[in-house]
C-alpha positions in Angstrom: 0.0 0.0 0.0 1.2 3.5 -0.9 0.9 6.2 1.6 -0.3 9.3 -0.4 0.2 11.7 2.4 3.9 11.5 2.0 3.8 12.7 -1.6 1.6 15.8 -1.1 2.7 18.5 -3.5 2.8 22.1 -2.5 0.1 24.0 -4.4 1.5 26.3 -7.2 1.4 30.1 -7.0 3.4 33.0 -5.8 3.7 34.3 -2.3 2.7 37.9 -1.5 6.3 38.9 -1.0 7.2 37.6 -4.5 4.3 39.6 -6.1 5.2 42.8 -4.3 8.8 42.4 -5.4 7.8 41.9 -9.1 5.5 45.0 -9.0 8.2 47.2 -7.5 10.7 46.1 -10.2 8.1 46.8 -13.0 7.5 50.2 -11.5 11.2 51.1 -11.5 11.6 49.9 -15.1 8.6 52.0 -16.1 10.0 55.2 -14.6 13.4 54.5 -16.2 11.8 53.8 -19.6 9.7 57.0 -19.4 12.8 59.1 -18.7 14.8 57.3 -21.5 12.1 58.0 -24.1 11.3 61.5 -23.0 7.8 60.8 -21.8 6.9 63.5 -19.2 5.0 61.7 -16.5 4.6 64.8 -14.5 5.2 67.4 -17.2 2.6 66.1 -19.6 -0.3 68.0 -18.1 1.7 71.1 -17.7 2.9 71.0 -21.4 -0.7 70.5 -22.6 -2.0 73.3 -20.4 0.7 75.7 -21.8 0.0 74.8 -25.4 -3.8 75.0 -25.0 -3.6 78.4 -23.2 -1.3 79.9 -25.9 -3.7 78.6 -28.5 -6.6 80.3 -26.7 -4.7 83.6 -26.4 -4.0 83.5 -30.2 -7.7 82.6 -31.0 -9.0 85.4 -28.7 -6.6 87.9 -30.4 -8.0 87.0 -33.8 -11.7 87.1 -32.6 -11.2 90.6 -31.0 -9.4 91.9 -34.1 -12.1 90.7 -36.4 -14.8 92.1 -34.2 -13.1 95.5 -34.0 -12.0 95.5 -37.6 -8.3 95.9 -36.8 -5.2 93.7 -37.6 -4.5 90.7 -35.3 -0.9 91.8 -34.8 0.5 92.0 -31.3 2.8 95.0 -31.6 1.2 98.3 -32.2 -2.3 96.8 -31.8 -4.9 99.6 -31.4 -7.1 97.7 -28.9 -5.2 98.3 -25.6 -5.5 101.5 -23.7 -2.4 103.8 -23.5 0.3 102.1 -21.4 -1.3 98.6 -21.8 -0.4 95.7 -23.9 -2.6 93.2 -25.8 -1.8 90.6 -23.1 -3.2 93.1 -20.5 -6.4 93.0 -22.5 -6.5 89.2 -23.0 -5.7 88.4 -19.4 -7.1 91.4 -17.4 -10.2 92.1 -19.4 -12.1 95.1 -20.9 -10.7 97.6 -18.4 -7.5 97.5 -20.4 -9.1 98.4 -23.7 -8.8 101.8 -25.4 -12.0 103.9 -25.1 -12.8 103.4 -28.8 -12.9 99.6 -28.3 -14.4 99.4 -24.7 -17.2 97.1 -25.7 -15.3 94.8 -28.1 -14.8 91.9 -25.5 -18.5 91.8 -24.7 -19.5 92.0 -28.4 -17.0 89.3 -29.3 -18.0 87.1 -26.3 -14.3 86.8 -25.2 -13.6 86.3 -21.5 -10.3 87.2 -19.9 -7.9 84.3 -19.3 -6.9 85.4 -15.8 -7.3 81.9 -14.4 -4.8 80.4 -16.9 -2.3 83.2 -17.3 -0.6 84.8 -14.3 0.5 88.5 -14.4 3.0 90.2 -12.1 4.6 93.5 -12.8 4.1 93.4 -16.6 5.4 89.8 -16.8 3.0 87.1 -17.9 3.4 83.4 -17.3 1.6 80.1 -17.8 2.1 77.3 -15.3 4.9 79.3 -13.7 6.8 79.8 -17.0 7.2 83.5 -18.2 6.7 84.1 -21.9 6.6 86.7 -24.6 3.9 87.1 -27.2 4.5 88.4 -30.7 3.6 88.1 -34.4 0.2 88.3 -36.0 1.1 89.2 -39.5 -1.1 87.5 -42.1 -0.1 85.6 -45.2 2.1 82.5 -45.5 4.1 81.8 -42.4 2.2 84.4 -40.5 0.8 83.7 -37.0 1.3 84.3 -33.3 4.5 83.3 -31.5 5.0 82.5 -27.8 8.5 82.2 -26.5 9.3 80.4 -23.3 12.3 78.9 -21.5 11.6 75.3 -20.5 13.4 72.2 -19.1 13.6 69.2 -21.4 10.6 67.5 -19.7 8.2 70.2 -20.9 10.0 70.7 -24.2 9.9 67.0 -25.0 6.2 66.7 -24.1 5.3 69.7 -26.4 7.4 68.4 -29.3 6.1 64.8 -29.1 2.4 65.9 -28.9 2.3 69.2 -31.0 5.5 69.3 -32.9 7.5 66.8 -34.9 6.3 63.9 -32.8 9.8 62.6 -31.9 10.2 61.1 -28.4 13.9 62.0 -28.1 14.9 65.6 -28.7 17.5 66.6 -31.2 20.2 69.1 -30.3 17.8 71.8 -31.6 14.9 72.3 -34.1 14.4 75.5 -36.1 12.2 74.0 -38.8 9.1 72.6 -37.2 6.1 74.7 -38.0 4.5 74.3 -34.6 7.2 73.9 -31.9 10.8 75.0 -32.3 13.6 74.8 -29.7 17.2 75.8 -29.2 20.2 73.8 -27.8 20.3 73.3 -24.0 21.7 76.3 -22.2 24.1 76.3 -19.2 21.1 75.9 -16.7 19.7 72.9 -18.6 16.8 74.8 -20.3 15.9 75.5 -23.9 14.3 78.5 -25.5 11.1 77.1 -27.0 8.8 78.9 -29.6 5.2 77.8 -30.0 3.6 78.9 -33.3 -0.2 79.3 -33.9 -1.1 80.2 -37.5 -3.8 82.8 -38.1 
């Protein structure tokens, strides 16, 4: 007679400790892979918010210009009151408009972007990154430009989603029609220009 109790096999499966160990290893590899391929885990939402806000600033400029019958240029635009800029109007509202255009925001249905764009002492920033706003000339190649200084996490997210689509940044890119960037400076940042056609 064979005693079957001696030959009991241990049931298959993993212990809780083994499963936790595997999950930790996968997590570490995921973070390393994300950094290697330029995927901004934390910068993605920031990059998207920056791009969408610049797009809205450009669109609102065009809407206000069309409503008022003036050019959509940024420099020498007749919409702002004396001593104010177009960004003062787009962010701060109709109190910054010249008297001749005091109702243009209401007529156009444009609301100030004060919740998305911060203003302090004449400097405007989105998600904590200061920028300059220019352009507006019509015709081929015309459009609005937004110039920022970003770390590679933000630059890479913008380029992969709105620019050339690459995951690994080149030394620089001055040819992309949507997002261009310079070489990395001494502080580890790049000058990035976002374009929005008219």
